[in-house]
C-alpha positions as CSV (number, residue, x, y, z in Angstrom):
1,M,-18.7,-16.0,2.8
2,Y,-18.3,-13.7,5.8
3,L,-21.8,-12.4,5.1
4,I,-23.4,-15.7,6.0
5,V,-23.6,-15.0,9.8
6,P,-25.3,-11.6,9.4
7,F,-27.7,-13.1,6.9
8,V,-28.6,-15.9,9.3
9,F,-29.3,-13.5,12.2
10,L,-31.1,-10.9,10.1
11,F,-33.5,-13.6,9.0
12,T,-34.2,-14.7,12.5
13,I,-35.4,-11.1,13.0
14,F,-37.5,-11.6,9.8
15,A,-39.1,-14.6,11.5
16,V,-40.0,-12.6,14.6
17,V,-41.3,-9.7,12.6
18,N,-43.4,-11.7,10.1
19,A,-44.6,-14.6,12.3
20,Y,-44.9,-13.0,15.8
21,F,-45.1,-9.2,15.7
22,P,-48.8,-9.2,14.8
23,L,-49.6,-11.7,17.5
24,L,-47.4,-9.8,20.0
25,L,-49.4,-6.6,19.2
26,E,-52.7,-8.4,19.6
27,G,-51.6,-9.9,22.9
28,A,-50.7,-6.4,24.1
29,G,-54.4,-5.5,23.7
30,F,-54.4,-3.5,20.5
31,S,-57.4,-3.7,18.1
32,I,-57.1,-5.0,14.5
33,V,-57.4,-1.4,13.2
34,Q,-54.6,-0.3,15.6
35,I,-52.5,-3.2,14.6
36,G,-53.0,-2.3,10.9
37,F,-52.0,1.3,11.6
38,L,-48.9,0.2,13.6
39,L,-47.8,-2.1,10.8
40,S,-48.5,0.6,8.2
41,A,-46.4,3.1,10.2
42,F,-43.7,0.4,10.5
43,E,-43.5,0.0,6.8
44,A,-43.7,3.8,6.1
45,S,-40.7,4.7,8.3
46,G,-38.9,1.7,6.8
47,V,-39.3,3.3,3.4
48,F,-38.6,7.0,3.7
49,V,-35.6,7.2,6.1
50,P,-33.5,4.3,4.8
51,L,-34.1,5.4,1.2
52,I,-32.4,8.7,2.0
53,L,-29.7,7.2,4.2
54,N,-28.9,4.4,1.8
55,S,-28.3,6.9,-1.1
56,L,-25.7,8.4,1.3
57,V,-24.2,5.0,1.9
58,E,-23.6,4.5,-1.8
59,R,-21.9,7.9,-2.2
60,K,-19.7,7.4,0.9
61,K,-19.1,3.7,0.4
62,K,-19.6,3.2,4.2
63,Y,-21.7,0.0,3.9
64,V,-20.7,-1.7,7.2
65,K,-20.8,1.5,9.3
66,F,-24.4,2.0,8.3
67,L,-25.2,-1.6,8.9
68,L,-23.9,-1.2,12.5
69,L,-25.9,2.0,12.9
70,Y,-29.1,0.2,11.8
71,A,-28.3,-2.7,14.2
72,V,-27.9,-0.4,17.1
73,L,-31.3,1.3,16.3
74,M,-33.0,-2.1,16.4
75,A,-31.3,-3.1,19.6
76,L,-32.5,0.1,21.3
77,T,-36.1,-0.3,20.4
78,V,-36.8,-4.0,20.3
79,F,-37.4,-4.3,24.0
80,P,-40.0,-1.5,24.3
81,I,-41.8,-3.3,21.5
82,A,-41.6,-6.6,23.4
83,N,-43.1,-4.9,26.5
84,A,-45.8,-3.0,24.6
85,S,-49.2,-2.4,26.3
86,S,-52.5,-0.9,25.3
87,K,-52.7,1.0,28.5
88,K,-52.5,4.8,28.6
89,G,-49.6,6.0,26.5
90,G,-48.7,2.5,25.5
91,F,-49.8,2.9,21.9
92,A,-47.8,6.0,21.3
93,L,-44.7,4.4,22.9
94,C,-45.1,1.3,20.8
95,L,-45.6,3.5,17.7
96,V,-42.4,5.4,18.2
97,A,-40.4,2.2,19.0
98,M,-41.7,0.5,15.9
99,V,-40.9,3.5,13.7
100,I,-37.3,3.6,14.8
101,F,-37.0,-0.2,14.7
102,A,-38.3,-0.3,11.1
103,V,-35.5,2.2,10.0
104,G,-32.8,-0.2,11.1
105,F,-34.7,-3.4,10.0
106,R,-35.7,-2.2,6.5
107,G,-32.4,-0.3,5.9
108,S,-30.2,-3.3,6.6
109,N,-31.7,-5.6,3.9
110,P,-30.8,-3.7,0.7
111,I,-27.2,-3.0,2.0
112,L,-26.7,-6.7,2.8
113,D,-28.2,-7.6,-0.6
114,A,-25.8,-5.2,-2.4
115,L,-22.8,-6.6,-0.5
116,A,-24.0,-10.1,-1.5
117,S,-24.3,-9.1,-5.1
118,F,-20.8,-7.7,-5.1
119,E,-19.5,-11.0,-3.6
120,A,-21.4,-12.9,-6.3
121,E,-20.1,-10.8,-9.1
122,S,-16.5,-11.3,-7.9
123,G,-17.1,-15.1,-7.9
124,R,-16.4,-15.6,-4.2
125,T,-19.9,-16.9,-3.5
126,S,-23.5,-16.9,-4.9
127,Y,-26.4,-14.8,-3.9
128,G,-28.7,-17.8,-3.8
129,K,-26.5,-19.7,-1.3
130,L,-26.4,-16.6,1.1
131,R,-30.2,-16.3,0.9
132,V,-30.6,-20.0,1.6
133,S,-28.6,-19.6,4.8
134,G,-31.1,-16.9,5.7
135,S,-34.1,-19.1,4.8
136,I,-32.8,-21.9,7.0
137,S,-32.4,-19.6,9.9
138,F,-36.0,-18.3,9.3
139,V,-37.3,-21.9,9.5
140,A,-35.3,-22.6,12.7
141,M,-36.4,-19.4,14.4
142,S,-40.1,-20.1,13.4
143,L,-39.9,-23.5,15.1
144,V,-38.3,-21.9,18.2
145,I,-41.1,-19.4,18.4
146,Q,-43.7,-22.3,18.0
147,A,-42.0,-24.4,20.7
148,L,-41.4,-21.7,23.3
149,L,-44.5,-19.6,23.0
150,F,-47.1,-22.0,21.8
151,G,-45.9,-25.4,23.1
152,S,-45.7,-25.0,26.9
153,G,-47.6,-21.8,27.6
154,K,-46.6,-18.2,27.1
155,A,-44.5,-16.4,29.7
156,H,-43.4,-12.8,29.4
157,F,-39.7,-13.4,29.8
158,K,-40.0,-15.9,26.9
159,E,-41.6,-13.3,24.7
160,V,-38.9,-10.8,25.5
161,L,-36.2,-13.4,24.9
162,V,-37.5,-14.6,21.6
163,T,-38.1,-11.0,20.4
164,G,-34.8,-9.4,21.6
165,L,-32.1,-12.1,21.4
166,P,-32.0,-12.3,17.5
167,V,-31.5,-8.5,17.4
168,V,-28.6,-8.7,19.9
169,L,-27.0,-11.6,18.0
170,Y,-27.4,-9.7,14.7
171,M,-25.7,-6.6,16.1
172,A,-22.8,-8.7,17.4
173,S,-22.4,-10.3,13.9
174,I,-22.3,-6.8,12.2
175,A,-19.8,-5.6,14.9
176,A,-17.6,-8.6,13.9
177,V,-17.8,-7.7,10.2
178,Y,-17.0,-4.0,11.1
179,V,-13.9,-5.1,13.0
180,R,-12.9,-7.3,10.0
181,Q,-13.3,-4.3,7.8
182,L,-11.2,-2.1,10.1
183,R,-8.4,-4.7,9.9
184,I,-8.6,-4.8,6.1
185,D,-8.5,-1.0,5.9
186,G,-5.6,-0.9,8.3
187,A,-3.6,-3.4,6.3
188,R,-4.3,-1.4,3.1
189,R,-3.1,1.8,4.8
190,M,0.1,0.1,6.0
191,D,0.7,-1.3,2.5
192,M,0.3,2.2,1.0
193,E,2.6,3.7,3.6
194,R,5.3,1.1,2.8
195,R,4.9,1.9,-0.9
196,E,5.2,5.6,-0.3
197,D,8.3,5.1,1.8
198,I,9.9,3.0,-1.0
199,E,9.0,5.7,-3.5
200,T,10.5,8.4,-1.3
201,H,13.8,6.6,-0.9
202,S,14.1,6.0,-4.6
203,G,12.7,9.4,-5.6
204,S,16.0,10.9,-6.8
205,A,16.7,8.0,-9.1
206,R,13.2,8.1,-10.5
207,R,13.4,11.9,-11.2
208,E,16.7,11.4,-13.1
209,D,15.0,8.6,-15.1
210,I,11.9,10.7,-15.8
211,G,14.1,13.7,-16.8
212,G,16.0,11.4,-19.3
213,R,12.8,10.3,-20.9
214,S,11.1,13.7,-21.1
215,D,12.6,14.5,-24.5
216,I,11.4,11.2,-25.9
217,T,7.9,11.8,-24.5
218,T,7.8,15.3,-25.9
219,R,8.7,14.1,-29.4
220,S,6.3,11.2,-29.3
221,Q,3.4,13.5,-28.2
222,S,4.0,16.0,-31.0
223,G,3.1,13.3,-33.7
224,T,1.3,14.3,-36.9
225,P,-1.9,16.3,-37.0
226,R,-3.8,13.2,-38.3
227,D,-2.5,11.1,-35.3
228,N,-3.7,13.8,-32.9
229,E,-7.1,14.0,-34.5
230,M,-7.5,10.2,-34.3
231,S,-6.5,10.1,-30.7
232,S,-8.9,12.9,-29.8
233,D,-11.7,11.2,-31.6
234,I,-11.1,7.9,-29.8
235,T,-11.0,9.7,-26.5
236,T,-14.2,11.5,-27.1
237,R,-16.1,8.4,-28.2
238,S,-14.8,6.4,-25.2
239,K,-16.0,9.1,-22.8
240,S,-19.4,9.4,-24.4
241,A,-20.0,5.6,-24.4
242,T,-23.0,4.5,-22.2
243,P,-22.1,1.9,-19.6
244,R,-24.0,-1.4,-19.7
245,G,-27.2,-1.3,-17.8
246,I,-27.8,2.4,-17.6
247,G,-30.2,2.5,-20.5
248,K,-32.4,5.5,-21.2
249,G,-32.0,6.9,-17.8
250,G,-28.4,8.0,-18.3
251,S,-25.6,8.0,-15.8
252,N,-27.5,10.3,-13.4
253,G,-30.8,8.4,-13.3
254,F,-32.7,5.2,-14.1
255,S,-34.3,4.1,-17.3
256,G,-38.0,4.0,-18.0
257,E,-37.8,0.2,-18.0
258,F,-36.5,0.3,-14.4
259,W,-39.4,2.3,-13.2
260,L,-41.9,0.1,-15.1
261,M,-40.5,-2.9,-13.3
262,I,-40.6,-1.2,-10.0
263,L,-44.3,-0.4,-10.6
264,F,-44.9,-4.0,-11.6
265,M,-43.2,-5.4,-8.5
266,F,-45.0,-2.9,-6.3
267,T,-48.4,-4.1,-7.6
268,A,-47.4,-7.8,-7.2
269,Y,-46.3,-7.1,-3.6
270,M,-49.6,-5.3,-3.0
271,G,-51.4,-8.5,-3.9
272,I,-49.5,-10.7,-1.5
273,S,-49.2,-8.1,1.4
274,P,-52.3,-9.6,3.2
275,V,-50.3,-12.8,3.7
276,N,-47.1,-11.0,4.7
277,R,-48.9,-8.8,7.3
278,F,-52.0,-10.7,8.6
279,F,-51.3,-14.4,8.0
280,S,-50.5,-15.1,11.7
281,L,-53.7,-13.3,12.8
282,F,-55.7,-15.2,10.0
283,V,-54.5,-18.6,11.4
284,A,-55.2,-17.7,15.0
285,N,-58.5,-15.9,14.6
286,A,-60.1,-17.2,11.4
287,L,-58.8,-20.8,11.3
288,K,-58.6,-21.1,15.1
289,I,-55.2,-22.8,15.0
290,D,-52.3,-22.1,17.3
291,A,-49.7,-23.0,14.7
292,A,-48.8,-19.7,12.9
293,P,-45.0,-19.9,13.6
294,A,-44.9,-23.5,12.4
295,L,-46.8,-22.6,9.2
296,W,-44.3,-19.8,8.6
297,G,-41.5,-22.3,9.1
298,I,-43.2,-24.5,6.4
299,S,-43.2,-21.6,4.0
300,A,-39.6,-20.8,4.6
301,A,-38.6,-24.4,4.2
302,A,-40.5,-24.6,0.9
303,E,-38.6,-21.6,-0.5
304,I,-35.1,-23.0,0.2
305,P,-34.7,-25.3,-2.9
306,F,-36.1,-22.7,-5.2
307,M,-34.0,-19.9,-3.7
308,F,-30.9,-22.1,-4.1
309,F,-31.6,-23.0,-7.7
310,S,-33.1,-19.7,-8.7
311,G,-30.1,-18.9,-10.9
312,Y,-30.8,-22.1,-12.9
313,F,-34.4,-21.2,-13.5
314,I,-33.6,-17.6,-14.4
315,R,-31.0,-18.7,-17.0
316,K,-33.2,-21.5,-18.4
317,F,-36.5,-19.6,-18.8
318,G,-35.5,-15.9,-18.6
319,S,-36.0,-13.5,-15.8
320,R,-39.2,-11.9,-17.2
321,R,-41.0,-15.2,-17.7
322,V,-40.1,-16.4,-14.2
323,L,-41.3,-13.1,-12.8
324,M,-44.7,-13.4,-14.5
325,F,-45.1,-17.0,-13.4
326,C,-44.3,-16.2,-9.8
327,T,-46.7,-13.2,-9.8
328,L,-49.6,-15.4,-11.0
329,C,-48.7,-17.9,-8.3
330,M,-49.6,-15.2,-5.7
331,S,-53.2,-15.2,-6.9
332,V,-53.3,-19.0,-6.7
333,R,-51.9,-18.9,-3.1
334,L,-54.5,-16.4,-1.9
335,L,-57.4,-18.4,-3.5
336,I,-56.2,-21.6,-1.8
337,Y,-56.6,-19.9,1.6
338,V,-60.1,-18.8,0.7
339,L,-61.3,-22.1,-1.0
340,V,-59.7,-24.5,1.5
341,P,-60.2,-22.7,4.9
342,N,-58.5,-25.3,7.2
343,F,-55.1,-26.5,8.3
344,T,-54.6,-28.4,5.0
345,G,-55.3,-25.4,2.9
346,A,-53.0,-23.3,5.1
347,V,-50.1,-25.8,4.5
348,I,-50.7,-25.9,0.8
349,G,-50.9,-22.2,0.6
350,Q,-47.6,-21.8,2.6
351,C,-45.9,-24.2,0.2
352,F,-46.6,-21.7,-2.6
353,H,-44.2,-19.4,-0.8
354,A,-41.6,-21.4,-2.8
355,F,-42.8,-19.4,-5.9
356,T,-44.1,-16.2,-4.4
357,F,-40.9,-15.5,-2.5
358,G,-38.3,-18.2,-2.9
359,L,-38.2,-17.7,-6.6
360,F,-39.9,-14.3,-6.9
361,Y,-37.4,-12.4,-4.7
362,P,-34.2,-13.6,-6.5
363,V,-35.7,-12.9,-9.9
364,C,-36.6,-9.4,-8.8
365,I,-33.0,-8.9,-7.7
366,A,-31.8,-10.3,-11.1
367,V,-34.1,-8.0,-13.1
368,I,-33.1,-4.9,-11.1
369,T,-29.3,-5.6,-11.5
370,E,-29.8,-6.4,-15.2
371,I,-31.2,-3.0,-16.0
372,T,-29.1,-0.8,-13.8
373,P,-25.3,-0.1,-13.8
374,Q,-23.2,-1.7,-11.0
375,Q,-22.4,1.7,-9.4
376,K,-26.1,2.2,-8.8
377,H,-27.0,-1.2,-7.4
378,V,-27.4,-0.1,-3.8
379,T,-29.7,2.7,-4.7
380,A,-31.6,0.5,-7.1
381,L,-32.0,-2.3,-4.6
382,S,-33.0,0.3,-2.0
383,I,-35.7,1.6,-4.3
384,F,-36.9,-2.0,-4.9
385,C,-36.9,-3.0,-1.2
386,L,-38.3,0.2,0.2
387,L,-40.6,1.4,-2.6
388,A,-41.7,-1.8,-4.4
389,S,-42.2,-4.0,-1.3
390,G,-42.3,-1.2,1.3
391,F,-45.0,1.0,-0.1
392,S,-47.1,-2.0,-1.0
393,N,-46.9,-3.2,2.6
394,I,-47.8,0.3,3.9
395,A,-51.0,0.4,1.9
396,G,-51.6,-3.3,2.4
397,S,-51.3,-3.0,6.2
398,F,-53.5,0.0,6.5
399,I,-56.2,-1.1,4.1
400,G,-56.0,-4.7,5.3
401,G,-56.8,-3.7,8.9
402,L,-59.8,-1.8,7.8
403,V,-61.1,-4.5,5.5
404,I,-60.7,-7.2,8.1
405,D,-62.5,-5.1,10.7
406,R,-65.4,-4.6,8.3
407,A,-65.6,-7.7,6.1
408,G,-63.2,-10.3,7.5
409,Y,-60.0,-12.1,6.4
410,F,-61.6,-14.1,3.5
411,A,-62.9,-10.9,1.9
412,L,-59.5,-9.4,2.1
413,F,-57.8,-12.5,0.5
414,S,-60.4,-12.7,-2.2
415,F,-59.9,-9.1,-3.3
416,A,-56.1,-9.3,-3.1
417,A,-56.1,-12.4,-5.4
418,L,-57.3,-10.2,-8.3
419,I,-54.4,-7.8,-8.1
420,P,-51.5,-10.0,-9.3
421,V,-53.6,-11.2,-12.3
422,A,-54.4,-7.6,-13.3
423,D,-50.7,-6.8,-12.8
424,V,-49.6,-9.4,-15.3
425,L,-52.2,-8.4,-17.9
426,V,-51.3,-4.7,-17.7
427,Y,-47.6,-5.5,-18.0
428,C,-48.2,-7.7,-21.1
429,V,-50.2,-4.9,-22.7
430,V,-47.5,-2.3,-21.9
431,H,-44.7,-4.6,-23.1
432,A,-46.5,-5.3,-26.4
433,F,-47.1,-1.6,-26.9
434,R,-43.4,-0.7,-26.3
435,K,-42.3,-3.6,-28.6
436,N,-44.6,-2.4,-31.4
437,R,-43.4,1.1,-31.0
438,E,-39.7,0.0,-31.3
439,I,-40.6,-2.0,-34.4
440,S,-42.3,1.0,-36.0
441,K,-39.2,3.2,-35.3
442,F,-37.0,0.5,-36.8
443,I,-39.1,0.3,-40.0
444,Q,-39.2,4.1,-40.3
């Protein structure tokens, strides 16, 4: 449960990034095309660098150290972003700051998710409960943004406070976790030193005991030739056994099913990326409503019960069925914004966030962990977070900015609504083909 506080503060940062960053950039004087490019660069740097670093995290097992490093990167760059300006040199400075900030922001999430999955597998807590704590903090931060920046007039110091304080608090929470980890490691070292000291003092007695038993060991190891053959055969078979979850990819890679699911999730995220990146601007510019943070708060509140009971739905209906259902809900959500272009439609569409994220994200985590071995969970989740969601947001941000500039928000949402439906249809065809091929092999 020690991860609750970092989850809480990380999701306050999510609220700032999702609900306010686009509006902050627009307020700085950047055009919609420039904003799309900045958001695309943000996602791109958040894909490539953390993907490399997080594979190193998994090899070195230095989870908390890298979380602290990522938090420091965010703290160093959040204030230049909060003070961004479209004046001479301002765009380049903002671009550099957002690129570095994205490395820390996008790199933190898969490591925290992996630590949470370890805690869940050990029975100490559940992933859904940890994510619910994050969702609650997202709602609270969205309401704070609405109250401070839209309720009583904007002031620059308020913008800096709202943007920077969550990062500082998150860094402090990770520092506390790091101190806790140092204490645990220190206690383990002291325990090992005590054990070694005890073994040193009793060494002579143990050597005498080992010497007395060496003859017995030698005789028992000689055995019969048949005994030795059986022992060798059992050892060989146990070494060649495939651990659960590795599948066709073997111990050094991932299975074809894993990459198929990553492609499916990438396409689904591609469809919903206009909402993730441009919803605040859509509300402010197309609907002419100053309520974007509050609407983000509604979406986060809607996700909480489904996030909390996600394990129940996955067990009852199966992870793949839930995944298909949530993906189709993405198309419904986008069409609601188009067909009901007012505050009511925005509220209804945001309530669908319960399915398109509250249930969709946990089922993605469940599918990924089902088809990969435990020792590769961090890398697998990094690939999911940084490739499936990251690459989709790169393309969605860049293309979305261009489409909005030329055709408007409603054209973007209408086109994006077709993508999840096509994604589900293609998956069903591929799945049926793979199933028929397996049946044919079985018959032969």
